[in-house]
Wavefront OBJ file of the C-alpha trace (Angstrom):
o trace
v 102.725 94.195 67.005
v 105.659 92.577 65.285
v 108.371 91.036 67.131
v 110.789 93.687 66.016
v 108.295 96.420 67.331
v 107.935 94.641 70.429
v 111.571 94.346 71.237
v 112.028 97.940 70.352
v 109.459 98.825 72.811
v 110.967 96.934 75.577
v 114.394 98.177 75.119
v 112.768 101.709 75.151
v 111.377 100.743 78.355
v 114.404 98.894 79.988
v 116.531 102.418 78.864
v 113.662 104.579 80.915
v 113.816 102.722 84.019
v 117.696 102.471 83.998
v 117.956 106.484 83.704
v 115.511 106.700 86.757
v 117.503 104.237 88.668
v 120.136 106.574 87.885
v 118.545 109.576 89.023
v 117.543 107.882 92.093
v 120.658 107.313 92.964
v 121.962 110.532 92.431
v 119.330 112.318 94.100
v 120.204 110.172 97.149
v 123.607 111.695 97.604
v 123.418 115.328 96.229
v 119.267 115.805 96.637
v 116.812 116.724 93.958
v 117.711 120.519 93.939
v 121.418 120.193 93.219
v 121.045 116.979 90.774
v 121.587 117.720 87.450
v 120.752 115.920 83.904
v 124.636 115.848 83.516
v 125.245 113.713 86.480
v 122.332 111.748 85.809
v 123.732 110.673 82.391
v 127.129 110.127 84.022
v 125.679 107.620 86.272
v 123.411 105.779 83.747
v 126.406 105.785 81.288
v 124.522 107.409 78.669
v 124.834 110.821 76.728
v 123.158 113.709 78.084
v 121.511 114.124 74.757
v 119.867 110.571 75.057
v 118.809 111.392 78.696
v 116.586 114.069 77.279
v 115.317 111.829 74.646
v 113.355 110.230 77.415
v 113.076 113.149 79.609
v 112.716 116.850 78.583
v 113.901 118.284 81.673
v 114.683 117.800 85.540
v 111.009 118.576 86.285
v 109.869 115.697 83.935
v 112.402 113.293 85.298
v 111.175 114.122 88.873
v 107.887 113.504 87.816
v 108.913 110.212 86.224
v 110.220 109.268 89.730
v 106.856 109.810 91.177
v 105.410 107.365 88.681
v 107.635 105.198 89.367
v 107.172 105.184 93.160
v 103.364 105.165 92.658
v 103.781 101.693 90.383
v 105.870 100.125 93.242
v 103.561 101.033 95.592
v 100.273 99.920 93.667
v 102.042 96.696 93.567
v 102.579 96.673 97.356
v 99.307 97.872 98.233
v 97.846 95.041 95.850
v 99.678 92.364 97.559
v 98.877 93.720 101.391
v 95.183 93.718 100.313
v 95.544 90.090 98.796
v 97.119 88.788 101.863
v 94.087 90.053 104.032
v 90.324 89.315 103.866
v 88.675 91.757 106.261
v 88.334 95.380 104.896
v 89.967 97.200 107.913
v 92.963 94.693 108.082
v 93.285 95.276 104.396
v 93.461 99.159 104.783
v 96.147 98.614 107.788
v 97.891 96.715 105.402
v 98.273 98.985 102.953
v 99.511 101.889 105.255
v 102.082 99.221 106.636
v 103.169 98.832 103.000
v 103.642 102.282 102.936
v 105.531 102.566 105.919
v 108.045 99.719 104.357
v 108.154 101.686 101.092
v 109.068 104.786 102.537
v 111.961 102.931 104.375
v 113.162 100.755 101.292
v 113.089 103.568 98.717
v 113.508 106.748 100.828
v 114.579 108.717 97.520
v 111.386 107.421 95.877
v 109.287 108.699 98.636
v 110.882 112.001 98.954
v 110.124 112.192 95.098
v 106.413 111.992 95.857
v 106.553 114.484 98.400
v 108.497 117.048 95.845
v 105.978 116.302 93.383
v 102.785 116.929 95.626
v 104.383 120.031 97.188
v 104.727 121.985 93.770
v 101.884 123.524 91.915
v 100.643 121.551 88.808
v 101.694 122.938 85.569
v 98.845 123.348 83.179
v 98.680 120.678 80.229
v 101.528 118.717 81.751
v 101.685 115.125 79.906
v 103.877 113.701 82.733
v 101.971 115.139 85.465
v 98.637 113.447 83.833
v 100.525 110.325 84.087
v 101.404 110.751 87.663
v 97.913 111.912 88.556
v 96.588 108.834 86.925
v 99.059 106.636 88.733
v 97.907 108.067 92.166
v 94.158 107.467 91.142
v 95.086 103.856 90.839
v 96.354 103.659 93.854
v 93.600 105.427 95.535
v 91.373 102.937 93.928
v 92.840 100.098 95.795
v 92.504 101.681 99.306
v 88.954 103.028 98.657
v 87.867 99.401 97.564
v 89.172 98.239 100.854
v 87.662 100.832 102.722
v 84.281 99.936 100.992
v 84.874 96.225 101.686
v 85.476 97.156 105.287
v 81.980 98.993 105.620
v 80.348 95.941 103.812
v 81.935 93.200 106.166
v 81.095 95.348 109.489
v 85.032 95.746 110.330
v 84.832 99.612 109.604
v 82.225 101.937 110.647
v 79.584 102.939 108.494
v 79.481 106.685 109.757
v 83.073 106.986 109.249
v 82.858 109.032 106.192
v 82.739 108.789 102.675
v 84.875 106.297 101.478
v 86.895 108.455 98.818
v 87.398 111.095 101.486
v 88.490 108.548 104.185
v 91.219 107.131 101.663
v 92.681 110.548 100.953
v 92.528 111.429 104.702
v 94.453 108.306 105.821
v 96.968 108.901 102.668
v 97.437 112.270 104.281
v 98.032 111.231 107.746
v 100.586 108.477 107.027
v 102.305 110.660 104.310
v 102.826 113.596 106.728
v 103.967 111.043 109.844
v 106.637 109.463 107.518
v 107.835 112.851 106.343
v 108.007 113.915 110.021
v 110.004 110.565 110.746
v 112.523 111.275 108.129
v 112.857 115.027 108.346
v 112.072 116.060 111.712
v 113.690 113.961 114.126
v 114.941 116.581 116.463
v 111.554 117.515 117.171
v 110.665 114.075 117.739
v 113.612 113.678 120.152
v 112.267 116.966 121.986
v 109.034 115.317 122.262
v 110.642 112.181 123.841
v 109.299 110.020 120.726
v 111.078 107.725 118.220
v 109.872 107.428 114.842
v 108.592 103.778 115.371
v 106.230 105.148 118.318
v 104.888 108.184 115.947
v 103.945 105.671 113.347
v 102.428 102.830 115.506
v 100.297 106.068 117.238
v 99.269 107.036 113.556
v 97.965 103.387 113.134
v 96.147 103.343 116.703
v 94.696 106.896 115.717
v 93.544 105.818 112.601
v 91.625 102.712 113.949
v 89.858 104.752 116.854
v 88.748 107.077 113.946
v 87.326 104.097 111.497
v 87.066 100.785 112.943
v 84.455 99.045 114.329
v 84.152 98.073 118.091
v 84.453 94.417 117.119
v 87.772 95.167 115.485
v 89.012 97.475 118.372
v 88.058 94.939 120.781
v 89.952 91.770 118.983
l 1 2 3 4 5 6 7 8 9 10 11 12 13 14 15 16 17 18 19 20 21 22 23 24 25 26 27 28 29 30 31 32 33 34 35 36 37 38 39 40 41 42 43 44 45 46 47 48 49 50 51 52 53 54 55 56 57 58 59 60 61 62 63 64 65 66 67 68 69 70 71 72 73 74 75 76 77 78 79 80 81 82 83 84 85 86 87 88 89 90 91 92 93 94 95 96 97 98 99 100 101 102 103 104 105 106 107 108 109 110 111 112 113 114 115 116 117 118 119 120 121 122 123 124 125 126 127 128 129 130 131 132 133 134 135 136 137 138 139 140 141 142 143 144 145 146 147 148 149 150 151 152 153 154 155 156 157 158 159 160 161 162 163 164 165 166 167 168 169 170 171 172 173 174 175 176 177 178 179 180 181 182 183 184 185 186 187 188 189 190 191 192 193 194 195 196 197 198 199 200 201 202 203 204 205 206 207 208 209 210 211 212 213 214 215 216
Protein backbone atom coordinates (compact mmCIF):
# COMPACT_ATOMS: atom_id res chain seq x y z
CA UNK A 1 0.00 0.00 0.00
CA UNK A 2 1.33 3.42 -0.96
CA UNK A 3 1.92 6.14 1.61
CA UNK A 4 -0.88 8.24 0.10
CA UNK A 5 -3.36 5.35 0.22
CA UNK A 6 -2.42 4.64 3.82
CA UNK A 7 -2.96 8.27 4.78
CA UNK A 8 -6.38 8.22 3.13
CA UNK A 9 -7.39 5.15 5.09
CA UNK A 10 -6.22 6.74 8.33
CA UNK A 11 -8.18 9.90 7.54
CA UNK A 12 -11.29 7.87 6.74
CA UNK A 13 -11.05 5.98 10.03
CA UNK A 14 -10.46 9.20 11.97
CA UNK A 15 -13.55 10.77 10.40
CA UNK A 16 -15.62 7.66 11.15
CA UNK A 17 -14.61 7.78 14.83
CA UNK A 18 -15.42 11.50 14.99
CA UNK A 19 -18.93 10.77 13.74
CA UNK A 20 -19.36 7.97 16.27
CA UNK A 21 -18.14 10.22 19.09
CA UNK A 22 -20.62 12.88 17.99
CA UNK A 23 -23.44 10.33 17.87
CA UNK A 24 -22.59 9.13 21.39
CA UNK A 25 -22.70 12.72 22.67
CA UNK A 26 -26.04 13.43 21.02
CA UNK A 27 -27.59 10.14 22.16
CA UNK A 28 -26.34 10.80 25.68
CA UNK A 29 -28.48 13.97 25.75
CA UNK A 30 -31.58 13.16 23.71
CA UNK A 31 -31.56 9.35 23.60
CA UNK A 32 -31.21 7.03 20.61
CA UNK A 33 -34.87 7.22 19.60
CA UNK A 34 -34.87 11.02 19.34
CA UNK A 35 -31.38 11.29 17.82
CA UNK A 36 -31.29 12.40 14.17
CA UNK A 37 -28.57 12.27 11.54
CA UNK A 38 -28.83 16.05 11.27
CA UNK A 39 -28.01 16.44 14.97
CA UNK A 40 -25.04 14.12 14.63
CA UNK A 41 -23.77 16.04 11.61
CA UNK A 42 -23.99 19.35 13.48
CA UNK A 43 -22.20 17.93 16.51
CA UNK A 44 -19.42 16.53 14.28
CA UNK A 45 -19.30 19.80 12.31
CA UNK A 46 -19.84 17.92 9.07
CA UNK A 47 -22.44 18.04 6.35
CA UNK A 48 -25.29 15.58 6.67
CA UNK A 49 -24.40 14.22 3.23
CA UNK A 50 -20.90 13.33 4.45
CA UNK A 51 -22.29 11.54 7.49
CA UNK A 52 -24.40 9.43 5.13
CA UNK A 53 -21.25 8.49 3.24
CA UNK A 54 -20.02 6.70 6.36
CA UNK A 55 -23.35 5.50 7.79
CA UNK A 56 -26.33 4.82 5.53
CA UNK A 57 -28.97 5.46 8.23
CA UNK A 58 -29.49 5.74 11.98
CA UNK A 59 -29.59 1.98 12.41
CA UNK A 60 -26.21 1.69 10.72
CA UNK A 61 -24.88 4.39 13.03
CA UNK A 62 -26.25 2.59 16.09
CA UNK A 63 -24.56 -0.65 15.00
CA UNK A 64 -21.35 1.36 14.50
CA UNK A 65 -21.57 2.49 18.13
CA UNK A 66 -22.15 -1.11 19.18
CA UNK A 67 -19.03 -2.22 17.32
CA UNK A 68 -17.06 0.62 18.90
CA UNK A 69 -18.27 -0.51 22.33
CA UNK A 70 -17.22 -4.09 21.64
CA UNK A 71 -13.79 -2.97 20.40
CA UNK A 72 -13.18 -0.95 23.58
CA UNK A 73 -14.42 -3.87 25.69
CA UNK A 74 -12.07 -6.25 23.90
CA UNK A 75 -9.15 -4.01 24.84
CA UNK A 76 -10.29 -3.95 28.46
CA UNK A 77 -10.88 -7.70 28.58
CA UNK A 78 -7.43 -8.37 27.12
CA UNK A 79 -5.84 -6.09 29.73
CA UNK A 80 -7.86 -7.72 32.52
CA UNK A 81 -6.78 -11.21 31.50
CA UNK A 82 -3.14 -10.13 31.17
CA UNK A 83 -3.17 -8.80 34.74
CA UNK A 84 -4.14 -12.18 36.26
CA UNK A 85 -2.70 -15.68 36.01
CA UNK A 86 -5.49 -17.84 37.45
CA UNK A 87 -8.36 -18.66 35.11
CA UNK A 88 -11.19 -17.83 37.52
CA UNK A 89 -9.57 -14.52 38.49
CA UNK A 90 -9.29 -13.67 34.79
CA UNK A 91 -13.01 -14.33 34.37
CA UNK A 92 -13.80 -12.18 37.40
CA UNK A 93 -11.50 -9.43 36.10
CA UNK A 94 -13.38 -9.42 32.79
CA UNK A 95 -16.65 -9.01 34.67
CA UNK A 96 -15.31 -6.07 36.64
CA UNK A 97 -13.90 -4.55 33.45
CA UNK A 98 -17.42 -4.69 32.02
CA UNK A 99 -18.81 -2.94 35.11
CA UNK A 100 -16.24 -0.14 34.75
CA UNK A 101 -16.95 0.15 31.04
CA UNK A 102 -20.69 0.60 31.65
CA UNK A 103 -19.89 3.34 34.17
CA UNK A 104 -17.32 5.07 31.94
CA UNK A 105 -19.36 4.80 28.71
CA UNK A 106 -23.07 4.56 29.56
CA UNK A 107 -24.15 5.60 26.06
CA UNK A 108 -22.04 2.91 24.40
CA UNK A 109 -23.41 0.38 26.89
CA UNK A 110 -26.92 1.45 25.90
CA UNK A 111 -25.97 1.01 22.24
CA UNK A 112 -25.05 -2.59 22.99
CA UNK A 113 -28.39 -3.14 24.70
CA UNK A 114 -30.29 -1.50 21.82
CA UNK A 115 -28.67 -3.65 19.15
CA UNK A 116 -29.03 -6.87 21.15
CA UNK A 117 -32.73 -6.14 21.78
CA UNK A 118 -33.63 -5.87 18.07
CA UNK A 119 -34.26 -8.72 15.68
CA UNK A 120 -31.31 -8.97 13.25
CA UNK A 121 -31.91 -7.76 9.70
CA UNK A 122 -31.10 -10.42 7.12
CA UNK A 123 -27.92 -9.82 5.12
CA UNK A 124 -27.03 -6.71 7.13
CA UNK A 125 -23.25 -6.26 6.60
CA UNK A 126 -22.89 -3.80 9.49
CA UNK A 127 -24.52 -6.29 11.84
CA UNK A 128 -22.15 -9.00 10.65
CA UNK A 129 -19.26 -6.79 11.76
CA UNK A 130 -20.93 -6.39 15.16
CA UNK A 131 -21.40 -10.14 15.52
CA UNK A 132 -17.75 -10.74 14.63
CA UNK A 133 -16.62 -8.19 17.25
CA UNK A 134 -18.86 -9.87 19.82
CA UNK A 135 -17.44 -13.29 18.98
CA UNK A 136 -13.89 -11.99 19.48
CA UNK A 137 -14.87 -10.65 22.89
CA UNK A 138 -16.50 -13.93 23.87
CA UNK A 139 -13.37 -15.83 22.80
CA UNK A 140 -11.33 -13.97 25.43
CA UNK A 141 -13.83 -14.94 28.13
CA UNK A 142 -14.13 -18.56 26.98
CA UNK A 143 -10.34 -18.95 26.86
CA UNK A 144 -10.17 -17.69 30.46
CA UNK A 145 -12.83 -20.23 31.46
CA UNK A 146 -10.87 -23.01 29.76
CA UNK A 147 -7.74 -21.86 31.54
CA UNK A 148 -9.61 -21.96 34.84
CA UNK A 149 -10.74 -25.53 34.23
CA UNK A 150 -7.17 -26.50 33.39
CA UNK A 151 -5.65 -24.88 36.50
CA UNK A 152 -8.41 -26.10 38.82
CA UNK A 153 -9.86 -22.69 39.72
CA UNK A 154 -13.12 -23.37 37.81
CA UNK A 155 -15.16 -26.49 38.41
CA UNK A 156 -14.92 -28.94 35.50
CA UNK A 157 -18.63 -29.76 35.89
CA UNK A 158 -19.72 -26.10 35.73
CA UNK A 159 -20.84 -26.59 32.14
CA UNK A 160 -19.58 -26.18 28.57
CA UNK A 161 -17.15 -23.26 28.39
CA UNK A 162 -18.91 -21.46 25.52
CA UNK A 163 -22.27 -21.74 27.26
CA UNK A 164 -20.75 -20.51 30.53
CA UNK A 165 -19.31 -17.49 28.72
CA UNK A 166 -22.71 -16.55 27.31
CA UNK A 167 -24.37 -17.13 30.69
CA UNK A 168 -21.91 -14.91 32.54
CA UNK A 169 -22.24 -12.21 29.86
CA UNK A 170 -26.03 -12.32 30.11
CA UNK A 171 -25.92 -12.21 33.91
CA UNK A 172 -23.69 -9.15 34.08
CA UNK A 173 -25.39 -7.36 31.19
CA UNK A 174 -28.78 -7.81 32.81
CA UNK A 175 -27.55 -6.70 36.22
CA UNK A 176 -25.96 -3.56 34.76
CA UNK A 177 -29.19 -2.70 32.94
CA UNK A 178 -31.06 -3.02 36.24
CA UNK A 179 -28.63 -0.68 37.98
CA UNK A 180 -28.96 1.92 35.22
CA UNK A 181 -32.69 1.79 34.48
CA UNK A 182 -34.46 0.23 37.47
CA UNK A 183 -33.13 2.22 40.41
CA UNK A 184 -36.65 2.49 41.85
CA UNK A 185 -36.99 -1.29 42.00
CA UNK A 186 -33.64 -1.55 43.77
CA UNK A 187 -34.62 1.08 46.31
CA UNK A 188 -37.90 -0.68 47.07
CA UNK A 189 -35.92 -3.88 47.63
CA UNK A 190 -33.55 -2.07 49.98
CA UNK A 191 -30.53 -2.64 47.71
CA UNK A 192 -28.04 -0.32 46.08
CA UNK A 193 -26.56 -0.72 42.58
CA UNK A 194 -23.19 -1.61 44.11
CA UNK A 195 -24.76 -4.28 46.32
CA UNK A 196 -26.55 -5.83 43.34
CA UNK A 197 -23.36 -5.92 41.29
CA UNK A 198 -21.36 -7.47 44.13
CA UNK A 199 -24.12 -10.04 44.71
CA UNK A 200 -23.86 -11.04 41.05
CA UNK A 201 -20.14 -11.74 41.51
CA UNK A 202 -20.88 -13.83 44.61
CA UNK A 203 -23.56 -15.73 42.68
CA UNK A 204 -21.21 -16.38 39.74
CA UNK A 205 -18.39 -17.50 42.03
CA UNK A 206 -20.58 -20.01 43.83
CA UNK A 207 -21.77 -21.34 40.48
CA UNK A 208 -18.42 -21.91 38.77
CA UNK A 209 -15.46 -21.45 41.13
CA UNK A 210 -13.70 -24.44 42.66
CA UNK A 211 -13.74 -24.98 46.44
CA UNK A 212 -10.12 -23.85 46.69
CA UNK A 213 -11.04 -20.46 45.21
CA UNK A 214 -14.14 -20.06 47.39
CA UNK A 215 -12.10 -20.82 50.51
CA UNK A 216 -9.28 -18.43 49.64
